[in-house]
Steps between C-alpha positions, in 0.01 A plus 500: 500500500299444181124441497517345154382138482771242438567445129343833392702681231682809614451830318755776521402860563624584151264245345209619713554865403539401134170315513324798661651742246381276215149494643506879528601540136232257382238680708603839358486368142158348562363824639648698208338259254160532664522881507593503129181308419267728696298745290629853512298812561340667202751722322462871555358706216836671448699177493266336251429790266576445136363578154344155454128436462356437850214289358722264297538139615793263460551127544779293653808451280397785271790712369449866591685827530518631858526869591773576752656840575374663181596223260352178356688173567430153355339272757262206542192466715581217737161490673186705535272550800209737466629831370864430585769325299828349615752579227847375426727735310685333211877481556479662844573355842218349705528800734325712234191277470195669648124529532345773281162610370399529135605867500863383491449245220435494128491227239855426382577712197547274196364194684232280338347431845 
């Protein structure tokens, strides 16, 4: 015996589970997006050590060289907050973009900026 009102559409178990799975995926993506936007902890001194000038300042969209693993790489300052800069490495995947301090940056060599 069904307790569904007369004329109500029927939903199969497969459709119900598909709907719940879709909601789960959307929830997981939403949580991941929120976590990605949260500020991260200050970098450790070891992780953010470089030969750059710690008192230098940079502005958004400025081309820079970024120090990573003992080498300078071309990058751009995407945004700046206080003494930290979110940089995007030129021609590298988004997974390499990171927050750094001025010690890991220098004015782009040969750049008029």
